[in-house]
C-alpha positions, 0 to 999 in steps of 0.5 A, spaced: 283 401 200 277 398 196 272 404 195 266 400 194 267 396 200 268 402 204 261 405 203 257 407 209 250 403 209 247 404 216 247 408 222 245 405 228 243 410 234 242 409 241 240 414 246 243 414 253 242 418 259 248 416 264 247 419 271 253 422 275 255 418 281 251 421 287 255 427 290 261 427 285 259 434 281 258 438 287 256 439 295 249 436 296 248 443 299 249 447 292 245 447 286 249 450 280 247 446 273 253 447 269 250 446 262 251 453 259 247 452 253 239 453 253 235 446 253 228 446 250 226 453 251 230 453 258 235 458 259 243 456 259 246 454 266 239 451 268 240 444 267 245 439 270 249 436 264 248 429 266 240 429 265 241 430 258 242 425 253 248 422 249 248 419 242 252 413 241 253 411 234 255 405 230 256 406 223 257 400 218 260 400 212 259 395 206 265 390 208 262 390 215 267 395 218 264 399 224 266 406 226 264 408 233 262 415 236 259 419 241 256 425 240 256 431 245 250 432 250 243 434 248 244 432 240 239 435 235 236 429 232 234 433 226 241 435 224 243 427 225 238 425 221 239 430 215 247 428 215 246 421 216 241 421 209 247 425 206 252 420 208 249 414 206 252 411 200 258 415 200 265 411 201 269 414 207 275 412 202 273 418 198 271 423 204 277 428 205 278 427 213 280 434 215 274 437 211 268 432 211 262 435 207 258 437 213 256 444 215 259 446 222 255 444 227 255 441 234 254 434 231 260 435 226 265 431 231 260 425 232 260 423 225 267 425 224 269 420 230 265 415 227 268 416 220 276 416 222 275 410 227 272 406 221 278 409 217 283 407 222 280 400 223 280 399 215 288 400 215 289 396 221 292 402 225 290 406 231 287 412 230 292 417 233 296 415 226 292 419 222 294 425 226 301 424 225 302 419 231 303 419 238 308 423 241 307 420 248 304 413 250 300 416 256 296 423 257 296 427 263 290 428 266 287 432 272 281 430 278 275 435 277 269 438 281 264 443 281 262 448 286 264 445 294 263 448 301 269 450 304 268 445 310 268 439 305 273 441 300 280 439 304 278 432 305 274 432 298 281 433 294 285 429 299 282 423 296 284 424 289 291 426 292 291 419 295 290 416 289 296 419 285 293 426 282 297 432 283 292 437 280 284 438 280 280 443 276 274 446 279 268 450 277 267 456 281 264 463 281 264 469 285 260 466 290 265 461 292 271 463 297 276 460 292 282 463 297 279 459 303 278 453 298 286 453 296 288 454 304 284 448 305 287 444 299 294 446 301 293 443 308 289 437 306 293 435 300 300 439 300 303 439 293 296 439 289 295 444 284 289 447 282 285 449 276 280 454 277 275 455 271 270 460 273 267 460 265 267 467 265 263 468 271 268 473 275 265 477 270 271 483 269 278 484 271 276 489 277 273 483 281 278 478 278 284 482 281 283 482 288 282 474 288 288 473 284 292 477 289 290 473 295 291 466 291 298 468 289 300 468 297 297 461 297 301 458 291 298 452 289 294 455 283 296 452 276 292 456 272 286 460 271 281 458 265 276 464 262 276 468 269 273 474 265 268 475 259 271 472 253 270 479 249 275 483 254 281 480 251 285 486 252 283 485 260 286 478 259 293 481 257 292 486 263 291 480 268 297 476 265 301 482 266 298 483 273 300 476 276 305 470 275 299 465 275 298 463 268 291 465 264 288 460 259 283 461 254 278 456 253 276 455 245 271 450 245 269 449 238 262 445 240 260 451 242 260 454 235 253 458 236 256 462 242 261 464 237 267 460 239 272 459 233 279 458 232 281 465 230 280 466 238 286 463 239 290 467 234 287 473 237 289 472 244 296 470 242 296 477 237 294 481 244 299 477 248 293 475 252 294 468 254 299 463 257 296 457 254 289 454 252 284 449 253 282 446 246 275 442 245 274 440 238 274 434 233 280 430 230 282 435 225 280 441 228 283 440 235 290 438 231 290 445 227 289 448 234 294 444 238 299 445 232 298 453 232 299 453 240 306 449 238 308 454 233 306 459 238 310 456 243 304 455 248 302 449 252 295 447 251 290 441 254 284 437 251 277 440 254 271 436 255 264 436 257 265 430 262 263 425 257 263 418 256 268 413 254 268 413 246 269 421 246 274 420 252 278 415 248 278 420 242 281 425 246 286 421 249 289 419 241 288 427 240 292 429 246 297 423 245 299 426 238 299 433 240 306 436 242 303 442 245 298 438 249 302 438 256 297 441 261 292 436 265 287 434 260 279 434 262 279 426 261 275 424 268 268 422 265 269 415 269 270 418 275 264 423 275 259 418 271 256 412 273 259 408 267 263 410 261 259 404 257 266 401 255 267 394 256 274 395 258 275 402 261 281 407 259 287 405 264 287 411 269 294 411 272 293 418 276 295 423 274 295 419 267 291 416 262 294 410 258 293 411 250 289 405 248 291 399 244 288 396 238 286 399 231 281 405 231 279 408 237 282 401 241 275 400 245 269 395 245 262 397 248 259 394 254 253 392 251 249 390 257 251 397 260 248 401 254 242 397 254 241 399 262 242 406 260 238 406 253 232 411 253 231 410 245 234 407 239 234 409 231 236 406 225 237 410 219 239 406 212 
């Protein structure tokens, strides 16, 4: 690879807000925002995720190669500008892909995706080859919903079951009657499995145990993700002994300022606290975590923030190249948001998504869709 030709010469950013389809996040009678980080002085859990901007990046090299990327929602422009200035004039051929010269921050994965996409395109190979190569050509995925009313939930799940999905993931808290949900799901969509993600909002083992005992009787729960507060890792171990329903820990590296780190996976295994993991992170760090799970003999899946098509394509490459990534991944953005910004959407064949073809991420952007949802743009060179 000609190092000089692979010098970064330009960053083109387009900020977009892509709303969800009406009614797909939760029941109309419920209002429970899901963004779990503070926004502009507003408290966590006070802003719905599709109200927040996403940043689309086209990073251009001296030879004209363009790396694509998408940042996690509610990016920090100050960090984006600072890192852009730091990378301008650097050659991607000289950068250590597994440890880029960028501080750990929520914007790290956005730059990493663009650099890896450009690197793979420069070699004329699909991105998953940089991760060791795909071990499967399609990735298992689930349907998704936030909070629903009991009356609505059976028909709501049936529509996904009829499409071919065999699992659906729900956000929930202590106000939701998840036992009644499962009864209705079993009635309307026999064979459909359920992942419950309380995001720690069952609070403690005392609350969780009676719910879990009732869920066992219905028999359609695939697993529980972060049922109680994450610091109670010994109670995770007790819940795992208490029930045959698998317990999973979500290690989400984009939530670095909430203290989520890779060592949490090691700590959970050391305490016998989990049956598997939901890992959310960039290319190099997800590979490290997925390899750790494989070494520990545990399954995992790829998490998300209900993203757009660029990040979801990255997730498919990551999941396809990870032997341990066998539980249904959170790749359902196109089902929830009104567009994914891709010229050709990822191929969803429920309950799977196909690995994209072509060099790099194997995707093209839908320019008209980007113009439609764009709220600002900025070039740094």
